[in-house]
N, C-alpha and C positions, 0 to 999 in steps of 0.2 A: 743399489739401495732400493730399487723399486719393489723387490720381493718383501721388504720389511713392512709394507703397508698391510700385509695379511696377518701380521702379529696382533694388530688391534682387534679385529673381529675374533680371532682365536682367543685372546685374553678375555673378551666379553663372554664368549661361550664357557670358558673355564670358570669364570665368576659365577655364572648361572648354575653350572654343575655343582659347585660348592654350596650355593644357596639351597639347591634341592637336597643335597646331603645333610645340611643342618636342619632343614624342614623335616626330613624323614626322621632324624634323631629326636626332634621335639615331639613328634606325633607318637613316638614309642613310649613317652612318659605317661605315668598314671594320671587320670583325670579326677581322682578322689571319689567322694561319696555321691550318692544320688542327688542330694540337695545342691551340692557344688555344681554338678553337671547340669541341673535344671537352670540354675542362675546363669552359668556360662552359655548355655544354649539360647537363653533369652537375649543376652548381649550379642551373641554371634548372629542370631536371626535378625535383630534390629539393625546391626551394622551392615550386614550384607544386603539387606532389603534396601536401606538408604543408598548404598553405593550403586546398586543396580539402577535405581530410579534416577540418581544423579547422572550416571553415564548415558542413560537413555535420553535425558534432556540435553546433555552436552552434544550427543551424537547428532541431533537435529541441527544444532548451530554449526557444528563442524562440517556437515554435508553442504549447508548453504554457503559457508565461507570457501569451501573447496571448489564449488561451482563458480564463485566470483573470481577466484584465483585463476581457474581454468580459462575463463572468458576474457579477463582484463590483462593478464600478464604474458609477456613473451615466454616461451617454454612453459606455459601454464599447466600443461598435462604433467610434466615431470615434477614441478613444484607442488601441484595439488596432491599428487601421489605421496610425495615426501611429507606434506602437511598432514594428511590422513595417517600415515605411518607414525609420525611423531606423536599425534594425538592418541593413537591406539597404544603406543609404547608407554607414554606417560600414564595413561589409565591403567595399563598392566602393572606398572611399578607400584601404584597405589593399591591395586587390587591384591597383589601378592603380599604386600606388607600387612594389609588388613586381614587377609585370610589367615596368615600365620599368627598374627598377634592375638586374634580372638580365640585361638586355640592354645596359645602359649600361656595366657593369663591363668586359666584354671589349673594347668599343669604346674605353674609356678607356685600357686597357692598350696597345692598338695605337696610340692617339694619342700615348702617352708616347714613342714612337719619334721623333715629330716635335717633341718638346720640351714644356716645362712649361706654356706658355700654351695649346697645343692640348688637352692632356689635361685641364687645369683647366676649360676651356670645356665639354668633353663631360661631365665629371663633374657640374659645377654645373647644366647644362641638364637632365641626368637628374634631379637633385634638385628642380629647379624644376617639373617635371611633377607630382611628388607634391604640392609646396606649393600650386600653383594648383588642382590637382584637389580637394585637401582643403577649401580656403576656398570654392571654387565650389560644391561639393556641400553644404557646411554652410549657406551663405547661401541657396542655392536651396531646400533642404528646409525650413529654419526659416521663411523668408518665404512659401514656397509654402503651407505648412499654415496659417499665420496668415491668409493671403488666403482659403484654402479654407473654414476654419472660422469666421473672424471673432471667435474667442475665444481669447485667448492661453493660458488654462488648459487647453484641449484640445491645445495643442502640446506639453504636458509628455510625452505618450506618445512623441513623436518624440525628445525629449531622453533619455528613459529607454532607448529602443532603442539610441540612439548610445552611451550610457554603458555599457550591459551588454556590447555587442560589444567596446567598447574594453577593458573589464576582461578579457574572455576572451582577446582578442588580445594584450594586454600580458602576462598570466600565461602563456598557452600559448607565445607567442613567446619570452618570457624564459626559460622552462624549457628550451625547445629550444636556443636559442642558447648559453646559459651551460653547460648540461650538456655540449654538444659542445666548447665552448671550453675548459672546465676539464679535461675528459678528454683532449683532444688535447695540451694544454700540459703536463700533469703527466707523461705518458708520453713525449711527443716531446722537449720541451726538457730536462726534469730527468733522466729515466731513459736515454733514447736519445741525448741530446745533439745532436739535429738541429734545424735552424732552424724557425721558424714557417712554416707553409704548405709544408713539405717534402712532395713527393708520396709519400714512403715512409710517411708517417703515415696510418693508416687512418681517422683521425678528421678529416682536413683538409677533405674535401668537406662533411661535416656542419657543420664550424665555418664554412665560407664560406656555406653555406645559411643557417645560423643568424643571420649578420650581417643578411641581408635580412629574415628572418622577424621578428626582434626590432626592428631599427631602421628598417625601411621600413614593413612592414605594421603592426607594433605602434605605432610613433610616429604613423604616418598616422592610424590609428583613434583613438589617444589625443588628438591635437590636433584631429581632426574633432569628437570628443565635447566637448573643452574649449571649442571655438569655439561649438558649438551650445548647450551648457548655459549658458555665460557670457552669451551674447546673450539666451537665454531668461530667465535670472534677471533681467537688466536690464528686459526687457519685462514680466515678472511684477510687479516692483516698480513699473514705470511705470504699470501698470494701476491701482495704488492711488492715484496722484497726478494722474490726468488732469484733475481739477478745477483744479489749479494749472498743469499743463503739458499742453495738449491733445494734443500730439504725443509724449508721453513713451514710448508703446509703439513708435512708428515710429522715433524717434530712434536707438536702437542699430542698427537695420537699415540706416539711411542711413549711419551711421558705418562700418559694415562694408562697405558698397557702395563708398564713396570710397577706403577702405583697399585694396580689391582692385585698383583702378586704380593706386594708388600702388605696390603690389607688382609689378604687370606692368611698369610703367615702370622700377622699380628693378632688375629682372632684368638689364637691359642696362647697368647701372652696374658689374656684376661683371666686371672685367677686371684682369689682372695688369699692373702698371706696370713701368717699367724696373728698379725695385728688386727685383722678383720676389717680393714678400711676399704669400703666399697668403692669410693670415688678414686682412690689411689689405684685400685685394680683396673678400673675402666680406663684411667689415664695411661696405664701401661700399654694398653692396646693402641691408643691414639699416638702416644710417643713412639712406640715401636714402628707403626705405620709411617710416621714422618721421617724417622731416622733411616729406615731401610730404603724408603723412596728417595731420600736425598743422596744416599750412597749410589743408588742406581742412576739417578739423574746425572751425576758426574760423568759416569762412563758413557751414558747415552749422548750427552752433550758433546763430549770429546770426540766420539767416533762419528756422530751423525752431523754435527754442525761445525766442529773444529774451532769454536770460539768459546773459551771458558767464561767469558762475560755473561753469556746466557745462563750458565750454571749459577752464577751469582744472583741472577734474577730469580731463579727457582728457590735459592736460599732466602731471598727476601720474602717470597711468598709463604714459605714455611714459617719464618719468623713472625709474619703477620698473623698466621693461624694461631700459633702459640700465644701471642700477646692478646688476640681477640678473645680466646678461650679464657685466659687468666683474668682479664678485666671484666668479662661478663660474669664469671663466677664470683668475683669480688662484689659486684653489685647485686647479685641475686642469691648468694649463699647465706644461710642463717649464721655463719661463723664470723661475719665481718660487719663493719660499721653501718653501711647503708640499711640493711634489713633490720638490724638492732635499733636504728634510729626511728624507723617507721613503727616498729613494735612498741617502742617506748612512747611515742607520740599518741598511740592508741589509748593510752590510759586517761587521756583527757577528751576522748570522744572521736566520732567519725570524721568531723571536720578537720581536726589537726592531723589525723591519719591521712586523709586525702591530700592536704597541703604538703605534708612531709613526702608522701609518695610521688606527687608531681615534681617536687624539688629534686628528689633523687633521680627521677627519670630524666629531667633536663640536664642535671649534672653528668649523668652517665654518658652523654654524647661527647664530652670533651676529649677524654683520652683515646677512645676508638677513632675519632676523627683525626687526631694528631698521628695516630698509628698509620692510618690509611694515607694521609698526606705524605708522611715520611716514606712510606712504602712506594707510593707513586713516583716521587722524586728520585729515590734510590734506584728503582728498577729502570726508570727512564734514562738517567744520566750514566749509570753503570754500563748499559748496553749501547746506546747511541747518543742520546742527548741532542743538543742544539745543532751539532754537526750533521746529524742524520736523524731527523725527527721521525721518519717512518720506522726506522729500526728501534728507536727509543720507545715508541708506542708499542711495538712488538714485544719489547722487554716487559712492559706493564702487563700485556696479555699473558705472557709466559709466567709472570708472578702469580697471576690469578689461576692459571692452570695448575701451578704448583700447590696453591691452596687446596685445590680439589683432589690432591693426591691422598688426602685423609677422608674423602667423602664416604667411602664404605664404612669406616669406623665411626664417623660422625653420625650417619644415619642410624647405625646400630645403637649408639648412645641415645638418640632421640626416641627410637621405637621401644627401647628398654623402658622408657618412662611410662607410657600408657599400659604396657604389660604389667609392670609392678603396681601401678595405680589400680588397675582392674583386679589384680591378685588380692590386694588389700580389701577392695570392695566385696569380692567373693568370700573372703575369709570372715568379714564382718557379717554379711547377709546369711552365711551358712552357719553362723555361731561356732566357728572353729575355736579351739583352745587359745588362751591368752598368749602362750608362747609362739603360736603360729602367727598371730596378728603382730606380735613384737618384731618377728622377722620381716614380715611384709611391710610394716611401717618403716623399718630401717631401709629397705630397698626403695620404698616409695619416696622417702625424704631425699634420697640421692637423685631419684628420677626427676624431681622438680628442678633440681640444678642442671641435670643433663639436658632437659628440654630447653631451658633458657640458654645454655651454652651453645647448643646447636643453632638457635636462632641468631645469636651474635655472629657465629661463623657464616651463616647463610647471607646475612646483611653485608658483611665485609667482602665476601666473594662476589656478591651482586654488584657492589660499587665498582670494583675493579673490572669485572666483565662488561658492565654497562659502558664504561669509559672506552673500552676497546670497540664495542659496537658502535658507539658514537663516532669514533675515528673512522670506521669503515663507512658510515653513512656520509660523512663529509666527502670522502673520496668518490662515493657513488654519485653525488650531486654536484661534483666539481667545485667544492668549497675549500679543499685542502690548502689552496694557495691564497685564500682570502681571510682577512681578519674579521672576526665577528665582534665589531665594535659596539660598545654599549651606548654610544651616542647615535647609533642607527636605530630609529624608532621601531623598525620592523623586528630587529633582533631583540630589543628590549620588550616589546609586546609578547614575543614568543617566550622569552625568559619568564616573564610574570605569569603567563598562562600555564607554563610548565610547572612553576613553583605552586600554583594554585591547585593543580590536579590532585596531589596527594591528600590535601585537606578535604576536598570534595569527596574523593574516593573513601577516605576514612569516615567522613560524616555518614555516607550512605551505608557502609558496612556496620558501623556501630549502632546506627539507628535501627537496622534490621535485627540486630541482637536484642536491643531494648524492647522492640515490639513483640518479638517472639518470647522473650523472658517474661513479659507482662502476661501473656496467655498461659505460660507454664505456671506462674505463680497463682493465678486465679484457679487453674485446674487442680493444682495440689491442695489449695485451700478448700475448694469445693469437695474434694474427696475426703479431707479431714472432717468436714462439716456434715457431709451427707451419707458417709458409709460408716455405720456404727462398728466399733470393734477394732479399727485400724490402730489406734494408739495403745490398745491393750494387746495387740498382736494376734487377735482372734479372727480378723478379717484381712483379706489380701487386697492391696491397692490395685487400681487398674493402670498398670505401668504403660500399656500400649497406647493410652490416650496421649500421654506426654510425648512419647516417641513420635506419634503421628503429627502432633502440633509442630515440633521442631523440624521434622522432615519436610512438611509442606512449606514452612517458613524459609528454610534453607534453599529449597528448589526454586521458590518464587522470587526471593530477594537477590539471588546471585546473578540475575540477568542484568541489572543496571550497572554494577561494577564492570562486568565484561563489556558492556556497550560503551562505557566511558573509555576503557582501555583501547578499544579498536577505532571508534568513530572520532573521538576528540583529536588525536594526532593527524588523522586524515583530513579533518576540517581545517586544522591549522595549516597543513601543507598545501592543500588545494586553494584555500582562500588567501592566506598570507604569503605562501611561497616557501621554498626550501631553506632560506636564511632564517625565517621566523621559526620553522620547525627545528632547525639546529639549536636556536636559543631555547625553544621549548624543551628539547631533550636535556640540555644543561640544567635548566631549572628543575626539571623533574628528578634528575639523578641526585642533585645536591640536596634538595628539600626532602625527597623521598627517603634518602639514606639517613638523614638526621632524624626525621619523624619516626622511621621504623626503629632506630636505636632507642629513642626516647620511649616509645610504646613498649617494646619488647623488654627492655631492662626495668622500666618502671613497673610494668605489670608483673614481671617475675619477682621483683622485690616485694610488692604488695602481697603476692601469694605466700612467699616464704616468711613474711612477717606474721601472717596468720598462723602458719605452721609453727613458728617459734613460740607463740603464745600458747597454742594447743599442747605444746610439749611441757607446759607447766610454768612458763615464764610470764612475768608482768600480770599475774592474776590467774592465768590458765584458762581452761575451757569454761564457758558459761559466765565469765566475768564481763564487766562493761568493756574492758579493753578488747576482749575476744569479739564481742558484738561489733565494736567499731572496726576491728581488723577484718571481719567478714564483709562489712560494707565496702572497705577499701579494696579487698580482694575481688568483689563483684564488679567494681569500677575497672580494676586492672585486667580482669579476665578478657574482655573484648579488645583491650589494648594489645596484650601479649599473644593471643591465640586467634584473633580475627583480623583486625585492621593492620597491625604491625607486620606479621608474616606475609600478608597478601601484598603489601607494598613491594616486597622483593620481586614477586611475579609481575606486578604492574610495571615496574621499571624496565624489565626485560621484554615484556610484551610490546610496550610502546616503541622501544628501540627496534624490535624485529619488524613491526609494522612499518616503521619509517624506512628501513632497509629494503623490505619486500616490495613496497610501492614506490620506491625512489625514482624508478624510470617514469612513472606517471606524474610525480610531483616536480621533477626537475624543471619543467617549463611552465609550472602553474603559479598562481598567485596574482593578486591585484597590484603588488608593489615590486 
């Protein structure tokens, strides 16, 4: 069976080859007229300039941390090399996604002149490049370092590097995109009364740049990290039960390998049928990926592990994925009660819109939490249960790995969103015919839902993966045989501090968005006031000023959230000891999971409530209900695109820090 390990890096390479193939096919598409190329060029220039500056900033932090790892830890050199490789790979995942998306947007806009089917194909293939690149790099890196080192504990450095870059990408990208979006919407839609993506709005280019920075580069790095860390968590738990299952470490990698082939095949399933339903076409790809993966999982489990109970754990993971996607769509799609409720409440003003949106956000945590609870219990007791807790925990990790079998398709769905959003913006700013805008609007309306759905998926997989990481932390600090009693004040103190961190983290990130948006609002107002001819269309706004404002804000403000994620768990571990840190991790996982769900679903519902009104319902564009919905959307924006998604990365980073420095923490603490 030893030769099977090389299947994983081979599958990673094949995934990257197909990503390159789709990228090449995208670049062959027509880029439209000169005006479209000019607008797309400005978006591309701003996006790549920001990403380059972000990675230069992160590189300095990574070098400092790699030096500390080298000095402080046993096998520090190997772990530090893995850390830098994980950081570079995570950055590459985001860079590839961004690079293709800012080129696919204008090609989608031009393809829209040929109809919905052509535009849909271009947009989805653009997203598929990011999806296949993310899973390919993740599997190649994780399996490659395991083959190189032969010790799964040394691969933790690779996972930590991936997690840290994901956190910075999510926070920095989220601050950039939402500061631009909020600033542009408040002045453009409410004060000036002009449409979204109107070229007279000085913040419109920054807004379009932000879509790519947050949802392509940010989500690419996020799900790269989720894939790596979840696979690694299963491998780490597998290393503890090799006496029962000889191939327990190899099994997650082979599951990931066959899932890549399922994703590649399923890309070709995404086609609009005669009924013209876009979401249905996209779900064909996700469904195909899940079904093909599940069939392959059965044969892999039977031949590699010889225990069909583990296959049932993968089935649980797939079912969780399907249910999380369904419930997230229910809460964020314009077709269902939650979004309609918020839109209706907008008729009586911004206050009732915000109250309704918060209520829906809180409500949306109920069913996903029950799904995760049932999934945890099912995968635990089906595989091992109380009779063998170690194998039961491995079952939970395998369920999380199975959830990731659709990662390639899920990332493709997410990247599809900003591509179509940008395509609509380019069509608006280039004054393309109404039928073109009608096609891009249809694509963009679905894109809002796909972006929300992928966030729900990421949160669910983060929760299961983090539980597996926590289980490994307990074994590293010799707590697996001890009860973490709530009547132990040290454990309780850690639990409360862990529960506190997501709120402090969210406060810092949302405050950053508010401050940057304030500057954008003032800048757009200044340009309307001081540059004659903007409203008449005879003068061109200074787009670069807004891009510069949000770039500086994002780079400056992302430092504190990263500091919190690394330093706080270390302080808890060194001052209060390993038991307190265990309680800290539990509090963080539970509260972080709930808060992320509330923010992502509530924010998505607010966004689509605004879209529902703009489609002519509840008074339509320009009505008082529309103005109230825009206010609600600006509140929800940092919820769903800054603080909420970044909590996923926070949970994983903190757990990785705890595992990585466990050898130093084990004999620490005042208690």
